[in-house]
N, C-alpha and C positions, 0 to 999 in steps of 0.2 A: 724913775729913769733907772734905779736898782731892779723897781720889779719890773720893769720892759726888759732889761738886760738876762734877767734870771729866767725870764717867758721863754726869750730868744735862743737861752742856750737849751732850754729842755725841747723845746723843738728842733733843733739841731741836734741833741741828744738821741731823740726817738728818731730821725732819719738816718743820721749817720753810722749807728747803732745797728741798721740792717746791714750797712754795707761796709760794715766793720771788716767783714769776714775778708771783701776782695781788697781792701786797703793792704790787709793782712797780706794776703798771696800777690797782690802785685810787689807789694815792700818784700817779701820775700821772694820775688823772682829777681828780683836784683842781687839778692844776697847770691841765689841758684846761678844769676848769670855771671857774676863778677868772683863768685866763690867765696868761700867765706877768711880769706884773710884780706884786711885789711890796708895793709902796709903796704903800696904800690910804691916800691923801690923803682929807679931808672932803668930802663933794660939797655942791651944789646943786641947782637944779632939769635935769634930763636936758636933752641937744640938743632943740630940736624939728626936726622928722624935714621937708627940703624936698620937692619936688617930684619924682616918678617921671620919669626920662628916659632914653634910650637913647643912644649916641655915633652922632655924627656920621660919624664914618670910623676907619680904625686909625691916624690921628696922633692924634687926641684921646685915645682909649686909651690909647697907649702914652705921650703927655704927662701925663695922671691917673696910671698909674702908679707913672710916673718921678719925679714930684713928689709923691706921697703917700706911697710907700710908701717909711719910713724905715729899716727891717730889711730886712736878706739877705733872699734868695729862700729860706734855710733856717730864716727865723722859725717856715713854716708847719710843725707835727712830721706831719700825715698826720691819719688818720682811726681811730677803734676799733676796725675789722677790723685794719689796721695794725698796731699796736699789739700785739695777739695773735698777729697772724702773726711777725714778727719777733721778739717775746718767749719766744715757742715752740722759736724756732729758736736761740735763745742768741746773740743779737744785739743790743751793746749798744748800743742807740738811745735816744731822747728823743721819743717820740710819746703825744699823747694819748688818751686813754682818757674815752667818756661812763660814768659810774656807773651800776654796773650802772643807766607808757601810762597828751566829756559825758557823764556819767556814764547808765550803763544800770545791769538788774539782770541782764542776760544775765553782765555781768564778776563776778556774785557766783557765777558756777557755770562760772569758765576757758572764758566763751565757746562751750559746750557748744549744740549746736543741739537735743538731747534728753536723755533720761535713759540712753538708749543706748551713748551714747557722747561722751568729751571732745574737745575741739577748744583752741585753743591760748589762752593767759591773754591775752586781751586788752581793752586798756582802753577805747574807744569800739565800740557795737552797729554793726554794720556795715561796720568800716573792720578787714580785717583784719589779723595783721603776721606776718611773716616769721617761721620758726622753723627747728630741724633736727630736726624730726620734725612729720609729719600725718597725721591720721588721718580716714580716710573711715567708720569703722563696717565695712569691710570687708578694707581693707588699712591695712597703717602705711605710710609712707616716711619713711625715715631717713637720715641722713648720718652717715656713720662717715671718720674722720680717720687716715690714716696718718702718723704723721712721720716714721718713720725713713724713707718712700720722699718726705717732700713732694707725698703726694698725696690727692685726697679722691676717695669712693663715696658715692653714693646708692642705698640699695636700695629696694626695692618687694618686700614680706612679705607673704603672704597670713596672717590673722589667725586664721582660723578654728581655736580649740580643738583641732580634732579633728584637722586636720592644717596645723599652720603649720609655713611654709618660704618660701625665699628664689625667689620670683617671676624677677626680674631685677633688675641691677645696672648703675649708669650710672658710667664713667671720666671725673672730669674730668681738665685739662691737670696738668703739675706744677708746682711754685709756687703754686698756689692756692688759695684759703681762701675756703670759703661761709659766706655771710653767712645763708642761710636759703633756705626755700621757700616757695613759695604753690601750693595746688592749687584746681583750678576747682571750681567748687561742681557740676558733674554729674562732677566727677574725672575728667575726659579731657584735663587739663591740667597739667603740671605745672611750673613754674617756678624754676629753680633760680637765683642772685642770689650775686655773690661779686666778690671780688677777685684778679686775677692778678698777679705778680710777675718781672719779667725784670730779671735781675741781668747785667752786664756788667764785662768785664776793666778793668784802668786803661787799656790804650790804647785799647780802646773808647769811656770816657769821653769822650776828648777828639775824637772824631769825630763823635760823637751832637748832635745839634741837639733832639732831644725833649727834655721834662722833666723832671725826675729831682731826686727831694726823700731825704730819709736812709731807708736808708744809700745814701751819695752814688751808688755804682755802681747802682743800683736803680730803676726803671720802673713806675709802677703804672697799671692801669687795670682798670676795672669790665665785668663780664659778665651778662647776662641772655640766658639759653637758656630757649627753650619746647619742653616737649617734648610730641607728643601720646603719650598714654599709655593711647588707646581699647584697645588690647590691650597689658595688664600685661607679656604676657611681652617685647614687642619695643618698649621706648621710640623714637620714633623725632624727634630733632631736628626741629623745625618753624620756628622762631626764632629767631635767635640777632645779639645787637648786642653789639657793645664800646665804652665811654665812655671818654676818658680822663680819669685822675684816681680818688681813691681814694672807695671806697663809703661814705656817711654814713648813708643811713637809706632805710627805704621802705616800702610802703603797698599794700594792695590793697582796691580797693571795685568790688562788680560783677564787667564782666568786664576793668578796668582795671588795672595794677600800676604805682604811681608810686613813681621813685627818686631820688635825691638823692645826685648826686657833688658832691666838693670839687677844686678842682687850684688848688694855687698860679699866681702871677699873676707876672709878671717878664719884662723886655726883656734880649735876651742882648747880649753884647756887641756883634757886629757890627748892634745896632739893630733885630734880626728880634724881633717879637712873638708868643709862643705863645700860640695861640687852642687853645679844648677843641675836641675833635673826634668824630665818630661815626663807626664800623665798622658794614658789617653786611658779608655774606658777598663779597660782589660790588664794594662803595662806598666812598670814603672821604669823609666832609664835615666842614668846617670853620664852626664856627660863627663869622657874622660880628659885627663890631664893633655895626655896627646893628641887631643882635639882642640884645643886651648892655644890660640895665639896669643902673641904678645911680643913688642917691641923692646928693646935694652933702654933706649932714651926714652923711655915711658917711666925708666927708674930715678926719683927723684929723691936719694937717703936724706941727703941733708935738709928736707925740708919737713919741718916738725908735722904739720897736718896732711902730710900723704897721704893717701888711701886709695885703692884700687877697687873696681867690681867687674863682677861677671856682665859684660856685655852679648846678650843674646841675639844673635838675628836668624829668627826662623821664616819660613817659606811654605805656604798651606797652597794646593791647588780645589780651590772648591768645586770644580765640577765633578771630581775624580776623586771620592771618600776610601777608594783602595789605597793610593798614593801615598806613603808614610810620608810627614811632617819632616823637612829638610832642615838642618840648622847647624851653625857656626856658632864660637865663642871667642872674645875676646877681652883680656883682662887691659882693662883700662882704666881711666878713670871716670867721675860721673857723667855722666851723657847730658849734654847742655842745650844742643839744635841740631834739627836734621832739615837736610833737604836730597831729595830723592830726584834722580831723573828717569828717564826710560832703562836705563842700563847701569846706574850708579846709585849706591846709597852714602849719604857722606854725614858722619856723626861728628861732631866739635864739644870738646869740653873745656874750660880756663883751668890755666894750671900759674904757678908761680916756682919759679928759680931764686938762684942767688943775683940773676941777670937781668930781672925781671917778670912780668905778667905777658904770657902770650896763649894765644892757642891752637890745641891739638885737632889734628885731623885726621879722621881715617876714611878711607875709601875701600868701598865693598861693592863686588861688581855682582850685578844679578841678570838671571838669564834664566825666566821659567825656575826650574828647581835645582840650579845650578850658581853657590854662595862661592866667594872666591874672594880671599882678604888681599887687595892689591897694591896699598900703597897707603903710609902714614906721612904728614907732613906736621909743622907749626910756622904761625903766622906771630907779630905782636899783636894785643891786644884781644879785647872780646867782640865775638858776636852777638845780638840785639837778638834774632830768630833767625827763623826760617829764609825770612825775604829779604834777609842782608846777604844770600848767600846764592849760587847761578852757575849753571853748566853751560857753556856756549862755546860750540865751534872747538871742542876738545879741550877746552879751559874751564878750571874748577876758579871762579871767583868770589870775594867777600870783601865784603864793608866790616869794619872794625874801629870800635872806640879803645884808647888807649892812652895811659895816664905815664905822664913823666913828669917832670916839675908843673905843669899842668894838663888838662885834657884835650886831646886832637883826636882827629877822625881821618881812618885811611882805607882804602881801595888795593887791595893785595889780586893780580892774576895768578894761577897755579897753572901747570901744565900735570898731567895725567898720572904722573908720577908726585901729584904735590910739592913742587919744587917751584916757588918763585920766578917767573919770567918780567913780569912786568909789577911797577907799584907806583901810588899816587897818595902821597904819606900829608900830614900836616892841616886838613880839612879843618875850618869853623875850630879855633882854637877857643879852650874854657868851654865851649859846646860838647855835647855828646849826641850822638843818633838817637834820634826817635822815630825813624822808618826809612825804608831803603824798597829798590824795584829794579831789578836789570832788566831790560825789554833790547836783546838785541845786542847791538851796537852803542846802545845807549845806558847811563842809569844816573838813577833820581836819589838822590840822598835829603834828607831833613834833619839837621841838625837844632839844638835848642839852648838856651839857655837864658836867654828873654826875648829875645828876637827871632825868628824862624827863616832861618836861610834855606832856600831850596834849590839845591844844587843840580847842573844837567852837568853828566860827565859823558865823554867822548870815550867809548870804550874799541874803536875801529879798528885799534892799534893795541895788540893784547902788551906788548911789551912797554908801553907807552901812554896807559890809560891819564885823562887830564880833565882839568873842569874847560868846561864850553861854554858855562854861563851860569848866572844866580840871581837870587830873588831875594831881599830882606824884606817880611811882611812880619805882624803880630800873632803871637802864639804858635802853633805847632802842630805839622799833622804826624799822627802815629799811623798813619796806615795811608798808601798808594796801589791807586787802581786804575788800570788804563782804562780812558775813556774810547778812542783810537791811536793809531800811529802819533798822534799830534797832538794831543790831549791825553789831560793825567787828572783823575779826582780828587783830591785828599783829604781826611776823614781826621779832625784830631779836635784842638781844644782850643778856646780863648777867652783869658778870662772866667774861668769855671763855666763855660759854656763850651756847647759841640759847635765846632765850626766846618761846613765843608765848604771845599775851594775846587773851582777848575782852573786846573792852568793849561795856556796855551805854549808849546815848547816845538813849537811848526822852525821858530827862529832858534836855533840852542845856544844862540850866544844870548839870548835877550828873551827869558821865560819871561811870562807875565801869567798873573793872575785875571780871568776875564770873568770871571763869577765866582761871590761869595754868597753864603745863608749861614747866619746865626740862629739857633732855639736858642731862644732867651728864654731866661728864667733866674732865680737865685743861685740855682745851681742843677746844670743839666751833663747830663750821661748817654751813652752808647755802648751797648754791650760789642759792638762790632767796633770800640776803638781798640781793642785785645784781644779778639775773636773774629779776624776776617768770615769765618764762614755766618755768621751773623749779615755779613753784607750782601744784598742782591741787587744787581743790575745789568737790565740788558737795554744795548742801544738801540737797537733796534724798537722794541716799545717804550725808548725813551723813558724808562722806570728804573728809578732807584729807591729802595726803602731799609731802612735800616730800624733796629730797636731804641726809642727813646724814654726815658725817663726826665722828667721836671720837676723841680720841687722850688714851687713860690710862696712866702712868708704874707705878699699882700699884693694890693694892688699894683700890676706891673704898669705906667705910663706907655700911652702912644709911643711909639716911636717911628724913625724911617728910616730905610736901607737904600744905597744906590747901588745899582748894578747896571757897568756899560751907559751910564747917565741917567737910567729911570730909575723914579724913587718906587719903592713898593711902603706902604703904610701896614705898619705891622699892629694889629688891633689889640685894646689894653687884654691882661685877662687875671683872672680873678686867683686869688691865691689856696695853696692846696697841693695833693700830688699828683704827677699822671703819669703812666708809663702806658706803651703800647708801641706799634709802629707807626713813624713817621711815611708819607709815600708823597713822592716829588719826582715831575715831569723835569727830565732833565734834556737839555740841547744845547747846543752851543750860546745860545743867549742866556743860560742860566738854571736854575732851582727854580722850580717853580711849586710850591708846596699845594697836594692834590687833598689832604686830608689825615686824619689818627685812625686807628682802629687799638682800642684796649680792652684787657680783659677783666680790669681793675674792676672791681664792683662799687669800692667808695673812693671818689676822685674829687671832693668837694676839698674846702677849705678847713672843714672839720678833721683833715686826717693829712699827715704830711710824712706817712709812710704807705705802703702799700703791702699786699700779699706776695710775697716772692714767688709762690706757687702759681698766680695770675701773671706771673710777668711773661710778656710774648718775647722767647727768647729767637724766633726762627720765623724768615717769613720765604715764603715758594708760590705760584701760580701755574697752572693749570690752562690753557687758552684765555679766555677773559674772568676766569677767577683767579682773586687772590685768597692766600690760604694762611693765618697767621696761628703759631700752636705755642701755646705754655704749657705745662703741668698739667694741666686742670680742664682744656678743652682747643677744640680748633674750630675758628670762625671761617666761613666762606663768605667773601666778600665781591659785590662786584668791580672790578678795575674800572670801567667806565665810571661809574659815579660814589662808590664806595659804599651803596647800601649793603645790609648783610640780607645774604639769601640764605644760610643755615648755621646754627652750631652743632657741634658732637662735643658731648661732654664725657670726657677722660675718668675712670674713677681712679 
């Protein structure tokens, strides 16, 4: 018995050793979302936002930072991108990560422009989001990371099933981490965004005056590179900017890419003040204090760990390389979550005062090359991610979890001045929000502790949001996606296995789960649980695809599942590890498994872990061809029967 137990522990150590980084990232995301102060005291009303202003000179900025920053310069731990870069290189750092995006029905089709090919799964129609793969129906643009060489590549692939091949390759500098890409609407410009990390020796640290954060011997900058890809075989760098600080997030609207960068604020021992900098090919410009905005209500000098960052917003016209980069900087706490509508960027971060915990919110209006700081507000609790926020009919709506004597969940409706005009509080006592989605006059929340309360909220009256109905089922959904106006897809976990649900919300007072599919195994997981860009759905094609990993230690007995009174027999599965894409046919009748596509070479019971570089992380389609992408290859499969058409190896 002892030997069996030791063998089992050894197996699990092999499996979870490879996943330890992801666990650390998820754990640190909680730290990032909740902040670093674990003392959650009861709160009263959040502070009232004061007037927005800029500093009159450098002296005033220096004094403000020195007076109100009670934490050390290392209180700021960096951005989500920094977490992944350092963790994947085995560096022991404590850098926070965002957890693993107004409602439009385009979102129900993963942002697809038409039924002919899929696009990035976005939250807001007309607001594109950076991703590691882009698709224009003829070519695929794919990033590949070579972790052994600390280098990234971007490949342009001809997607024709009759002649699939690499057209060109863009090599990025060493020690870079790609945040994602954007593709112009005419497919003639490709934007590559990410962070670059420069490491120094101990002797060099003493001599440097540039800002540095964890690890102590590193410097972080954000790069924006625009390539002219009119000729796919010869990409040409047409614009190149570098901004000091860590990449936080970005969006593209029309021809403009808006990027948010965070940089710690501090005063050096010689009283020099470090300011944000913008570099291009020939010049370096420093953002002056008279152009840095702040709000007096952001000052919490009584909080021992209080700190500030320069949060810089930049707008880049990707079609006109002669137009200068537009920018504005706000002095605020570390950015935590971001929501972007067609006309506004909302940034939030958690803060504590003696009155308790709340979320600070900043609204920046955007209109091509115009950026304006419009409003600041605050609400109790903290937001989970971008899907916990939404702008609709002149109101900004948020779902939060707050901690008083026990946890509870709330929904707040704010006007454009970020003043609360409606609220619904104390939902799911002792639970916390695992997923949220606002869709027009409705909102959907999933809270979890032991069961999964699925809430349907009536948001038609912004001053009086209310619960319309709820459903309690085992497990939880960490991502909600519209099937149509009356049905919602849920992706989550139940008993350590991935669970897909289909909810009928046509009767808002009585939501029901009409279909369910559980991916069986001792432990199953999906990247789409925390990264919705890995979630592919198209209603017209009745297609749903997610990356899946399955760990099984022995023979899985035959089981039965029941959907709408119909039993489905799940066949036995031998032990081992499997990772790849699971393809489903999804209709209102339920989930019908079509098959799987893997890039892993060893998936039998001799192996209980796979090659991370062969993990399928994105899936797209063009016509009747499915494309699965990993760091090492792209596979083409026929959507009808999933037979393999071709394989493209990435170096």
